[in-house]
N, C-alpha and C positions, 0 to 999 in steps of 0.2 A: 548398911546398904541405902544408900541415899547417892542422892541428886551429885553425879562424879564425884565422887569423894577424893580430893587430894591426894590423900594416902595410897590409891590405887594406878598410878600413872604406868606402874611398869605390868600389872595384869591388863590394863587398856592395850598396850602396845603389843603384848603375847597373844592377849584376844584379836588384835586386829592382824596380826600376823596369820593367825590361822586361818579366819575368816576369810582372808584374800585367797589362801589356798585352795580351803572349802568352795567357796563360790565358785573358783573354776569346774567343778563337778556339777554344777548347774546344768546346764547344758544335758549332758552324760544323763541326769534323774530325769531331764523332760523328755527325751528320744526314746527312754525304757519305758515310758508307760505306757499301754494297750490304747490303740484307738478306741474312743467312744464308739456306742453302736449308732446306727443310722437312728435318727427322730421320727417313727414313725406317725407322727403328728405335722411336724413339717409340711409347708406346702410344696406345691411341686416346683415352684419359681424362686425358693428358698434358695439364698448362697449357700454355696458346699462348706461344710465346716471346715473349721483349722486342724491340718491335722497337728499331732503332737510332735512330729520326727521335722515339720515344716520348724514349727517355733522354734526348736529346737537347733537348728540349721540356720538360725536365722544372723544377719552379720553385728559383731558388736557384744552380741551375747555373753560372750565369757568374761569379757572385761568388767561389762556393766554388772554381772551379778556377781563379780568376786569383788568391787568398790560394795555394793549394796550389802554381802554382807561380810563383809570387813566392817566397814564404817556400824553396821547393828550389831554384831559381835563387839567391837571397841567401847560400845555404850553398855552394853551387857557386861564386859570385864571393868570399867570404869565404876559401873553400879554398884556391883556386888563384891568385886574384890577376889583375893585368890583364895575361895572358899568351896566344899563339894557343889554346891549349886550349879559353881559354872559346867559341872559335869552332866549336868541335867540340860543346861540351857543351850549351850555352845553348838551342841549336836543337830539343836532342832531349828538352827535359823538358815543354815543353805535349805534344809525342807520349806521352812516357810517361803524365802524368796522364792524356790520355785513355784510353789501351791500360789503365791499370789502373781505372778508371771503368767501361771496357764490360765487362771481364774479373770486376769485381767483382760486375756485374749480370746476366751473361749466362754466364760460366765459357767464355768465347770471347775469343780475341785476333786479328782479323781480318786477313789478310795484304794486305789492299788500304790497311792503313793500313803494318804492319810492312813490306814490303816497299820502299814508295818512301821509307819513314824509315830502309833500310837504304843505299838509294841517294845520299839526301840526305848523309848522316853521312858514306859512303867518299867522297863528292867533296870535302865540306868539311875532313875531314882530308888529303887531298891537297895541297889548298889551303895549308892552315894547314904541313906540313910543309916544302910548297915555298919560301914565304915565309918561315918560321921558318929554313929550313936546317936540320929537326931531322927527317930520314929514319928515323932512329932511332925516332922515337915511332911513325912510320906505320909502321914493319916489327913493331913490339912490338905495336900495337894489331891489326895485321891475324893474328898469331900467336895473340896472348888470342882474337880472336874464334874463329879456327878450332878451338883449343884448346877451347874452352868450350862452345862448341858439337858438338863431339865428344861431350864429356863428358855433356852433356845430352842427345843424340842415343841414349846407349847407356844412361840412364836411361828414357826414353821406351818405347825396344825394351825394353828390360826387362820393366819397367810400366806400357804406355802408358795404365791405369785409374787411374793415379795423378797424371801428368803429359800434358796436351795439346801436341802439336805446337807450338799457339803458343807454348806457354814458351820451346821449342827454338830458335824464331827469335827471341822476345825476351833470352836469353841472347846469343843473336850480338849482337843489337846493344849491351846494356847492355857486354857486354867490350869491344866496339872503344872505346866510350867511356871504360870504364875502364885499358883497356891504353894508352889516348893518353896518361895521365897516370903510370902505370907499373905494375909487379908488385904491389905491394904494395897498389895499388889493386881490381886483378881480384879476388886471392885474398880479401882482407878483404869487398870489395863482395858476390862470388859467396857467400861462407860465410856472411855475415851474411844474407843472402836466405832462405835455410834455418832460420836461429837465431830470425828474427822471424817467419818462419812455424810455425816448432814449439813456440815456448816458450809464446805466449797458448795455443793450444791446450791444452798439458799443463797449464796454471794451472787452465785454465776446465772440465777434468775432473778433476781434483783436487779442486776447490771442489763440483762437482757431483757427485761422486762418480761418475760415469758414463764407463767408459772407451770404451763405443759412440761418443760424441761426438768422438774422434780418428778415425772413420773418415768425418763428416763430407765430403762434397764442399766444401772452400773452394778458391778459386780462388788460385793462385800469384802471376800475375803482380804484382797490386802490392805483395806482398813483395817480390818479386825486384825493384821499382824501390826499392821503400825499402834496401832492402840495399844498392843501388849508393848510393845517397846516403850511406849511410853509410860505405861504402869511400872515396868521394872526401874525404867532412869528416874520416876520422878513419884510413884506410890507411897512411898515411906515421906519425903518431903511432905508431900499433900497433905496426908493424914495427918503429920504433925502440925502444921497452918491449921488447921481445923481443929486442933485441939484432940487429937484422938492419937 
């Protein structure tokens, strides 16, 4: 499981094809999510919330989601190879694309999409572990999920204004998938999420010479997903480079 192993091109192409097809389901996933309840603390003159059904109907979403899901799946296929972890990881990709899309536009990560994804991922993890006789991977995934979720819960409890509880739930989902691969993927994947979230904001603030930009409310979910993909692709390579 290394950075684009040259022995895995066939797996990458197969994962790309699967991802392209699965990505076409993203608009349907978004449309099926129940609309959020009205915010009782919202100002009377606040702009109305975007409806999920309207987000799902946006022009070009289907092909954009297909491309994003396909490319992410190809990266996973090239990094993991034709092994049982693919059964755990690939089904999560279109869900993460849908969640990232929703969060970017609404700053919400709906539990109606997250919780079923948890159940499916856990079930697939159990199946993969039993078939491959790799119960250690399942145990590691569960421990990673509990540890990372606890860390994010503490961050949310300390400063809930800077992190939504949906981010806590998403962290558990991502940590399970990363943990099924290894601890290097967990550490790099979670850490990379913070890096890709903070670094662009600092650059923009420096260019604009506006430190107030750093206080802007930017959704964290999409960056968590990108960080997880970075962890899958580079985790073992970075850990090996550091001597671990």
